[in-house]
MIDRENDREN-956357 format. One record per atom (N, C-alpha, C): y negated, z negated, x negated; atom name. Coordinates in Angstrom, 2 decimals, padded with zeros to 5 digits. Each point is the difference from the previous one (the first is absolute). Example, Ala and Ser with C-alpha at 12.3 -4.5 7.8 and 13.67 -1.06 7.14 Angstrom:
REM residues 2
<r><py>005.69</py><pz>-007.80</pz><px>-013.19</px><at>N</at></r>
<r><py>-001.19</py><pz>000.00</pz><px>000.89</px><at>CA</at></r>
<r><py>-001.20</py><pz>000.00</pz><px>-000.90</px><at>C</at></r>
<r><py>-001.05</py><pz>000.72</pz><px>000.35</px><at>N</at></r>
<r><py>-001.19</py><pz>-000.06</pz><px>-000.82</px><at>CA</at></r>
<r><py>-001.09</py><pz>-000.73</pz><px>000.77</px><at>C</at></r>
//
This chain:
REM residues 73
<r><py>-008.53</py><pz>007.42</pz><px>009.10</px><at>N</at></r>
<r><py>-000.70</py><pz>-000.48</pz><px>-001.68</px><at>CA</at></r>
<r><py>-000.85</py><pz>-001.10</pz><px>-000.30</px><at>C</at></r>
<r><py>-000.59</py><pz>-000.06</pz><px>000.90</px><at>N</at></r>
<r><py>-001.42</py><pz>-000.89</pz><px>-000.16</px><at>CA</at></r>
<r><py>000.69</py><pz>-001.14</pz><px>000.11</px><at>C</at></r>
<r><py>000.95</py><pz>-000.48</pz><px>000.50</px><at>N</at></r>
<r><py>000.93</py><pz>-001.37</pz><px>000.30</px><at>CA</at></r>
<r><py>000.55</py><pz>-000.38</pz><px>-001.14</px><at>C</at></r>
<r><py>000.38</py><pz>001.20</pz><px>-000.90</px><at>N</at></r>
<r><py>000.70</py><pz>-000.51</pz><px>-000.95</px><at>CA</at></r>
<r><py>-000.95</py><pz>000.45</pz><px>-001.24</px><at>C</at></r>
<r><py>-000.90</py><pz>000.14</pz><px>-000.42</px><at>N</at></r>
<r><py>-000.52</py><pz>-000.12</pz><px>-001.16</px><at>CA</at></r>
<r><py>-000.84</py><pz>-001.80</pz><px>000.71</px><at>C</at></r>
<r><py>-000.18</py><pz>-000.25</pz><px>001.29</px><at>N</at></r>
<r><py>-000.74</py><pz>-001.09</pz><px>-000.07</px><at>CA</at></r>
<r><py>001.11</py><pz>-001.10</pz><px>-000.18</px><at>C</at></r>
<r><py>001.46</py><pz>000.56</pz><px>-000.12</px><at>N</at></r>
<r><py>001.22</py><pz>-001.82</pz><px>-000.31</px><at>CA</at></r>
<r><py>-000.22</py><pz>000.38</pz><px>-000.88</px><at>C</at></r>
<r><py>-000.14</py><pz>001.14</pz><px>-001.01</px><at>N</at></r>
<r><py>000.72</py><pz>-000.10</pz><px>-001.45</px><at>CA</at></r>
<r><py>-001.33</py><pz>-000.49</pz><px>-000.68</px><at>C</at></r>
<r><py>-001.30</py><pz>-000.02</pz><px>000.37</px><at>N</at></r>
<r><py>-001.24</py><pz>-000.56</pz><px>-000.69</px><at>CA</at></r>
<r><py>000.56</py><pz>-001.09</pz><px>000.58</px><at>C</at></r>
<r><py>-000.33</py><pz>-000.98</pz><px>000.82</px><at>N</at></r>
<r><py>000.88</py><pz>-001.29</pz><px>000.60</px><at>CA</at></r>
<r><py>000.67</py><pz>-000.36</pz><px>-000.91</px><at>C</at></r>
<r><py>001.58</py><pz>000.59</pz><px>-000.40</px><at>N</at></r>
<r><py>000.63</py><pz>-000.55</pz><px>-001.15</px><at>CA</at></r>
<r><py>-000.43</py><pz>000.01</pz><px>-001.43</px><at>C</at></r>
<r><py>-000.90</py><pz>000.79</pz><px>-000.54</px><at>N</at></r>
<r><py>-000.55</py><pz>000.27</pz><px>-001.28</px><at>CA</at></r>
<r><py>-000.86</py><pz>-001.41</pz><px>000.15</px><at>C</at></r>
<r><py>-000.99</py><pz>000.09</pz><px>000.66</px><at>N</at></r>
<r><py>-000.76</py><pz>-001.54</pz><px>-000.47</px><at>CA</at></r>
<r><py>000.94</py><pz>-000.98</pz><px>000.47</px><at>C</at></r>
<r><py>000.50</py><pz>-000.11</pz><px>000.34</px><at>N</at></r>
<r><py>001.11</py><pz>-001.65</pz><px>000.66</px><at>CA</at></r>
<r><py>000.64</py><pz>000.11</pz><px>-002.06</px><at>C</at></r>
<r><py>000.75</py><pz>000.57</pz><px>-000.29</px><at>N</at></r>
<r><py>000.45</py><pz>000.02</pz><px>-001.04</px><at>CA</at></r>
<r><py>-000.78</py><pz>000.08</pz><px>-000.86</px><at>C</at></r>
<r><py>-001.21</py><pz>000.65</pz><px>-000.36</px><at>N</at></r>
<r><py>-001.03</py><pz>-000.20</pz><px>-001.21</px><at>CA</at></r>
<r><py>-000.54</py><pz>-001.37</pz><px>000.62</px><at>C</at></r>
<r><py>-000.43</py><pz>-000.93</pz><px>000.98</px><at>N</at></r>
<r><py>-000.26</py><pz>-000.91</pz><px>-000.05</px><at>CA</at></r>
<r><py>001.17</py><pz>-000.74</pz><px>-000.56</px><at>C</at></r>
<r><py>001.25</py><pz>-000.29</pz><px>000.79</px><at>N</at></r>
<r><py>000.88</py><pz>-000.74</pz><px>-000.36</px><at>CA</at></r>
<r><py>000.27</py><pz>000.06</pz><px>-002.28</px><at>C</at></r>
<r><py>-000.11</py><pz>000.96</pz><px>000.12</px><at>N</at></r>
<r><py>-000.19</py><pz>000.31</pz><px>-002.29</px><at>CA</at></r>
<r><py>-001.30</py><pz>-000.30</pz><px>-000.56</px><at>C</at></r>
<r><py>-001.25</py><pz>-000.14</pz><px>000.60</px><at>N</at></r>
<r><py>-000.92</py><pz>-000.40</pz><px>-000.39</px><at>CA</at></r>
<r><py>000.00</py><pz>-001.70</pz><px>-000.03</px><at>C</at></r>
<r><py>000.72</py><pz>-000.98</pz><px>000.89</px><at>N</at></r>
<r><py>000.54</py><pz>-001.12</pz><px>000.74</px><at>CA</at></r>
<r><py>001.01</py><pz>-000.44</pz><px>-001.05</px><at>C</at></r>
<r><py>000.89</py><pz>000.34</pz><px>-000.54</px><at>N</at></r>
<r><py>001.25</py><pz>000.21</pz><px>-000.84</px><at>CA</at></r>
<r><py>-001.01</py><pz>-000.21</pz><px>-001.77</px><at>C</at></r>
<r><py>-000.82</py><pz>000.83</pz><px>000.69</px><at>N</at></r>
<r><py>-000.40</py><pz>000.46</pz><px>-001.85</px><at>CA</at></r>
<r><py>-001.33</py><pz>-001.05</pz><px>-000.10</px><at>C</at></r>
<r><py>-000.42</py><pz>-000.91</pz><px>001.08</px><at>N</at></r>
<r><py>-001.21</py><pz>-001.03</pz><px>-000.47</px><at>CA</at></r>
<r><py>000.67</py><pz>-001.47</pz><px>-001.09</px><at>C</at></r>
<r><py>-000.86</py><pz>-000.55</pz><px>-000.16</px><at>N</at></r>
<r><py>-000.79</py><pz>-001.24</pz><px>-000.81</px><at>CA</at></r>
<r><py>001.91</py><pz>-000.84</pz><px>-000.09</px><at>C</at></r>
<r><py>000.07</py><pz>-000.88</pz><px>001.62</px><at>N</at></r>
<r><py>000.80</py><pz>-000.60</pz><px>000.09</px><at>CA</at></r>
<r><py>001.54</py><pz>000.67</pz><px>-000.34</px><at>C</at></r>
<r><py>000.18</py><pz>000.80</pz><px>000.48</px><at>N</at></r>
<r><py>001.66</py><pz>000.62</pz><px>-000.50</px><at>CA</at></r>
<r><py>000.44</py><pz>000.70</pz><px>-001.44</px><at>C</at></r>
<r><py>-001.51</py><pz>000.33</pz><px>-000.59</px><at>N</at></r>
<r><py>000.07</py><pz>000.30</pz><px>-001.42</px><at>CA</at></r>
<r><py>-000.09</py><pz>-000.84</pz><px>-000.59</px><at>C</at></r>
<r><py>-000.20</py><pz>-001.74</pz><px>000.11</px><at>N</at></r>
<r><py>-000.83</py><pz>-000.74</pz><px>-001.01</px><at>CA</at></r>
<r><py>002.21</py><pz>-000.44</pz><px>000.65</px><at>C</at></r>
<r><py>000.38</py><pz>-000.03</pz><px>001.15</px><at>N</at></r>
<r><py>001.36</py><pz>-000.53</pz><px>-000.13</px><at>CA</at></r>
<r><py>001.21</py><pz>000.69</pz><px>-000.51</px><at>C</at></r>
<r><py>-000.77</py><pz>001.32</pz><px>-000.39</px><at>N</at></r>
<r><py>000.85</py><pz>000.80</pz><px>-000.76</px><at>CA</at></r>
<r><py>000.17</py><pz>-000.03</pz><px>-001.88</px><at>C</at></r>
<r><py>-001.21</py><pz>-000.77</pz><px>-000.10</px><at>N</at></r>
<r><py>-000.12</py><pz>000.20</pz><px>-001.50</px><at>CA</at></r>
<r><py>000.73</py><pz>-001.24</pz><px>-000.44</px><at>C</at></r>
<r><py>001.03</py><pz>-000.23</pz><px>-000.44</px><at>N</at></r>
<r><py>000.48</py><pz>-000.95</pz><px>-000.73</px><at>CA</at></r>
<r><py>001.02</py><pz>000.46</pz><px>-001.38</px><at>C</at></r>
<r><py>-000.08</py><pz>-000.89</pz><px>-000.98</px><at>N</at></r>
<r><py>000.33</py><pz>000.72</pz><px>-000.94</px><at>CA</at></r>
<r><py>001.76</py><pz>000.05</pz><px>-000.21</px><at>C</at></r>
<r><py>000.72</py><pz>000.64</pz><px>001.47</px><at>N</at></r>
<r><py>001.30</py><pz>000.64</pz><px>-000.05</px><at>CA</at></r>
<r><py>000.00</py><pz>001.38</pz><px>000.01</px><at>C</at></r>
<r><py>001.62</py><pz>000.22</pz><px>-000.36</px><at>N</at></r>
<r><py>000.19</py><pz>001.12</pz><px>000.04</px><at>CA</at></r>
<r><py>001.06</py><pz>000.49</pz><px>001.06</px><at>C</at></r>
<r><py>-000.07</py><pz>001.14</pz><px>000.47</px><at>N</at></r>
<r><py>000.85</py><pz>000.69</pz><px>001.43</px><at>CA</at></r>
<r><py>000.99</py><pz>001.49</pz><px>-000.45</px><at>C</at></r>
<r><py>000.87</py><pz>-000.06</pz><px>-000.73</px><at>N</at></r>
<r><py>000.64</py><pz>001.32</pz><px>-000.54</px><at>CA</at></r>
<r><py>-000.43</py><pz>000.16</pz><px>-001.70</px><at>C</at></r>
<r><py>-000.53</py><pz>-000.78</pz><px>000.00</px><at>N</at></r>
<r><py>-001.37</py><pz>000.26</pz><px>-001.54</px><at>CA</at></r>
<r><py>-001.22</py><pz>-000.07</pz><px>-000.10</px><at>C</at></r>
<r><py>000.06</py><pz>000.35</pz><px>001.26</px><at>N</at></r>
<r><py>-002.15</py><pz>000.24</pz><px>000.25</px><at>CA</at></r>
<r><py>-000.25</py><pz>-001.25</pz><px>000.87</px><at>C</at></r>
<r><py>-001.62</py><pz>-000.04</pz><px>-000.59</px><at>N</at></r>
<r><py>-000.96</py><pz>-001.10</pz><px>000.41</px><at>CA</at></r>
<r><py>000.73</py><pz>-000.14</pz><px>001.68</px><at>C</at></r>
<r><py>-000.44</py><pz>-001.24</pz><px>000.67</px><at>N</at></r>
<r><py>000.10</py><pz>-000.10</pz><px>001.22</px><at>CA</at></r>
<r><py>-001.53</py><pz>000.99</pz><px>000.38</px><at>C</at></r>
<r><py>-000.99</py><pz>-000.18</pz><px>-000.58</px><at>N</at></r>
<r><py>-000.80</py><pz>000.29</pz><px>000.61</px><at>CA</at></r>
<r><py>-000.09</py><pz>001.75</pz><px>000.11</px><at>C</at></r>
<r><py>000.38</py><pz>000.58</pz><px>-000.58</px><at>N</at></r>
<r><py>-000.20</py><pz>001.49</pz><px>-000.56</px><at>CA</at></r>
<r><py>001.29</py><pz>000.21</pz><px>001.83</px><at>C</at></r>
<r><py>001.45</py><pz>-000.72</pz><px>-000.62</px><at>N</at></r>
<r><py>000.88</py><pz>000.23</pz><px>001.35</px><at>CA</at></r>
<r><py>-000.30</py><pz>-000.31</pz><px>001.01</px><at>C</at></r>
<r><py>-001.25</py><pz>-000.77</pz><px>000.22</px><at>N</at></r>
<r><py>-000.26</py><pz>000.04</pz><px>001.29</px><at>CA</at></r>
<r><py>-000.78</py><pz>000.91</pz><px>000.69</px><at>C</at></r>
<r><py>-000.69</py><pz>000.59</pz><px>-000.68</px><at>N</at></r>
<r><py>-001.30</py><pz>001.00</pz><px>000.19</px><at>CA</at></r>
<r><py>000.98</py><pz>000.65</pz><px>000.18</px><at>C</at></r>
<r><py>000.93</py><pz>000.81</pz><px>-001.02</px><at>N</at></r>
<r><py>000.87</py><pz>001.13</pz><px>-000.31</px><at>CA</at></r>
<r><py>000.84</py><pz>-000.28</pz><px>001.74</px><at>C</at></r>
<r><py>000.67</py><pz>-000.66</pz><px>000.64</px><at>N</at></r>
<r><py>000.79</py><pz>-000.45</pz><px>001.22</px><at>CA</at></r>
<r><py>-000.94</py><pz>000.34</pz><px>000.60</px><at>C</at></r>
<r><py>-001.42</py><pz>-000.74</pz><px>000.10</px><at>N</at></r>
<r><py>-000.49</py><pz>000.04</pz><px>001.54</px><at>CA</at></r>
<r><py>-001.03</py><pz>001.62</pz><px>000.54</px><at>C</at></r>
<r><py>-000.10</py><pz>000.26</pz><px>-001.26</px><at>N</at></r>
<r><py>000.15</py><pz>002.09</pz><px>000.12</px><at>CA</at></r>
<r><py>000.80</py><pz>000.86</pz><px>000.35</px><at>C</at></r>
<r><py>001.26</py><pz>-000.28</pz><px>-000.94</px><at>N</at></r>
<r><py>001.51</py><pz>000.57</pz><px>001.19</px><at>CA</at></r>
<r><py>000.37</py><pz>-000.69</pz><px>001.07</px><at>C</at></r>
<r><py>-000.60</py><pz>-000.91</pz><px>000.40</px><at>N</at></r>
<r><py>000.15</py><pz>-000.47</pz><px>001.44</px><at>CA</at></r>
<r><py>-001.04</py><pz>000.80</pz><px>001.19</px><at>C</at></r>
<r><py>-001.33</py><pz>000.44</pz><px>-000.83</px><at>N</at></r>
<r><py>-000.64</py><pz>000.26</pz><px>001.00</px><at>CA</at></r>
<r><py>000.37</py><pz>001.60</pz><px>000.37</px><at>C</at></r>
<r><py>000.32</py><pz>000.68</pz><px>-001.24</px><at>N</at></r>
<r><py>000.72</py><pz>001.20</pz><px>-000.16</px><at>CA</at></r>
<r><py>001.42</py><pz>-000.04</pz><px>000.95</px><at>C</at></r>
<r><py>000.30</py><pz>-000.44</pz><px>-000.07</px><at>N</at></r>
<r><py>001.33</py><pz>-000.57</pz><px>001.02</px><at>CA</at></r>
<r><py>-000.26</py><pz>000.14</pz><px>001.84</px><at>C</at></r>
<r><py>-000.80</py><pz>-000.76</pz><px>-000.53</px><at>N</at></r>
<r><py>-000.57</py><pz>-000.28</pz><px>001.76</px><at>CA</at></r>
<r><py>-001.03</py><pz>001.34</pz><px>000.32</px><at>C</at></r>
<r><py>-000.78</py><pz>000.06</pz><px>-000.83</px><at>N</at></r>
<r><py>-000.27</py><pz>001.95</pz><px>000.81</px><at>CA</at></r>
<r><py>000.83</py><pz>000.15</pz><px>000.14</px><at>C</at></r>
<r><py>001.37</py><pz>001.14</pz><px>-000.66</px><at>N</at></r>
<r><py>000.47</py><pz>000.34</pz><px>000.22</px><at>CA</at></r>
<r><py>001.18</py><pz>-000.40</pz><px>001.55</px><at>C</at></r>
<r><py>000.45</py><pz>-000.85</pz><px>-000.01</px><at>N</at></r>
<r><py>000.48</py><pz>-000.22</pz><px>000.98</px><at>CA</at></r>
<r><py>-000.33</py><pz>-000.70</pz><px>001.24</px><at>C</at></r>
<r><py>-001.95</py><pz>000.15</pz><px>000.18</px><at>N</at></r>
<r><py>-000.68</py><pz>000.17</pz><px>001.56</px><at>CA</at></r>
<r><py>-000.41</py><pz>001.46</pz><px>-000.17</px><at>C</at></r>
<r><py>000.23</py><pz>001.21</pz><px>-001.04</px><at>N</at></r>
<r><py>-000.49</py><pz>001.02</pz><px>000.51</px><at>CA</at></r>
<r><py>001.19</py><pz>000.26</pz><px>000.16</px><at>C</at></r>
<r><py>001.31</py><pz>-000.16</pz><px>-000.44</px><at>N</at></r>
<r><py>001.88</py><pz>000.27</pz><px>000.77</px><at>CA</at></r>
<r><py>-000.14</py><pz>-000.10</pz><px>001.45</px><at>C</at></r>
<r><py>-000.21</py><pz>-001.58</pz><px>000.47</px><at>N</at></r>
<r><py>000.03</py><pz>-000.61</pz><px>001.47</px><at>CA</at></r>
<r><py>-000.92</py><pz>001.37</pz><px>000.59</px><at>C</at></r>
<r><py>-001.03</py><pz>-000.09</pz><px>-000.29</px><at>N</at></r>
<r><py>-001.19</py><pz>000.68</pz><px>001.18</px><at>CA</at></r>
<r><py>000.47</py><pz>001.40</pz><px>-000.26</px><at>C</at></r>
<r><py>000.79</py><pz>001.19</pz><px>-001.00</px><at>N</at></r>
<r><py>000.44</py><pz>000.95</pz><px>000.65</px><at>CA</at></r>
<r><py>001.05</py><pz>-000.29</pz><px>001.01</px><at>C</at></r>
<r><py>000.96</py><pz>-000.58</pz><px>-000.06</px><at>N</at></r>
<r><py>000.81</py><pz>-000.41</pz><px>-000.13</px><at>CA</at></r>
<r><py>-000.13</py><pz>-000.32</pz><px>001.88</px><at>C</at></r>
<r><py>-001.34</py><pz>-000.73</pz><px>000.64</px><at>N</at></r>
<r><py>-000.16</py><pz>-000.82</pz><px>001.11</px><at>CA</at></r>
<r><py>-001.06</py><pz>002.11</pz><px>000.48</px><at>C</at></r>
<r><py>-000.81</py><pz>000.43</pz><px>-001.24</px><at>N</at></r>
<r><py>-000.52</py><pz>001.24</pz><px>001.14</px><at>CA</at></r>
<r><py>001.31</py><pz>001.31</pz><px>000.36</px><at>C</at></r>
<r><py>000.71</py><pz>-000.60</pz><px>-001.29</px><at>N</at></r>
<r><py>001.84</py><pz>001.27</pz><px>001.04</px><at>CA</at></r>
<r><py>000.52</py><pz>-000.37</pz><px>000.58</px><at>C</at></r>
<r><py>000.44</py><pz>-001.31</pz><px>000.37</px><at>N</at></r>
<r><py>000.06</py><pz>-000.40</pz><px>001.72</px><at>CA</at></r>
<r><py>-000.56</py><pz>-000.02</pz><px>001.08</px><at>C</at></r>
<r><py>-001.30</py><pz>000.19</pz><px>000.00</px><at>N</at></r>
<r><py>-001.03</py><pz>000.32</pz><px>000.90</px><at>CA</at></r>
<r><py>-000.16</py><pz>001.64</pz><px>000.44</px><at>C</at></r>
<r><py>000.71</py><pz>000.99</pz><px>-001.05</px><at>N</at></r>
<r><py>-000.20</py><pz>001.02</pz><px>000.46</px><at>CA</at></r>
<r><py>000.99</py><pz>000.62</pz><px>001.21</px><at>C</at></r>
//
């Protein structure tokens, strides 16, 4: 069980670092343009899509971990 919790912690740290890098100045500055995507300003669209991508990848990584654990049993 410790190995599993260490893997989960490692994944959470990895995805957190990627998310914070995506919300760093260079990427926010690139998205801060006077454009609309589906009627939403590009900056808001970028932040929300990054957030949704983070949630999606966390769910997928959790699912893959559970599937691998079941195969090893």
